N, C-alpha and C positions, 0 to 999 in steps of 0.2 A: 450509328457506330461511334461517332465522335463523342456523344453523350456518355456512352459506356466507358470510354477511355478516361474522360474527365471524372466520372463517378469512381472508377477504380483508383485513379490517382489520388483523389480526395480521401478515399478509404485507407489506402496504404499510408498516406501522409498522417492521417489521424492515428493510426496504429503505431507508427514510428514515434510520434510525439508522446504517446502515453508511456513508451518505454524510456523516454528521456526525463520525464517528470518523476521525481522521487519523493517519497513520504516517510515520516518517522513512524515506527511501530514499536510499542512497548512490548517486548518479547519476554515473557515470564516463564522461565524453565526452572523447575525445582526451587521455587520461591526465591529466585535470583533475577529480579526484573532488570532489564537493560534495554537501551534503545538501539534499534537497527534502522538503517536508512536504505530502503529498497524501492525499485521502480513499481509503478502502480500495478501492472500485471502480476508481479511477484508478491505484492502485498495481498492481493485478492487470493492467490493460491495459498499464501501463508496463513490467512485467517481461516481458510477451510481446514488446514491441517492443525492449527493451534487456536481453537475457539476461545481460549481464555486471554489471548493477546488483544491489545487495544490499539487504536490509531492515536498517534501523538506521543508526547513525552510521558515518562513514567512518573507517577506521583509517589508520595511516601509509602502508600499502601500497595504500590505496584501497578495500579490501574492507569489508564491513559489520561483521561480528563477528570479524574476524581479529585475532589478537594478533601484534605484530611480533616477529620472531626476533632 
């Protein structure tokens, strides 16, 4: 029983930590790329809804880690 409580506590703690960590997402809507800063779970959901968005800052071409040619 004690191990279940410890495991549950660790799982809940891990889930809470992922909501505290935020990442930059290059959000490209109507060829208007801009950076949004969201928690990791929100970023995952965001990438599902917006497959053209990338992780990180926006480059000149609107992509995340792309280098301009």
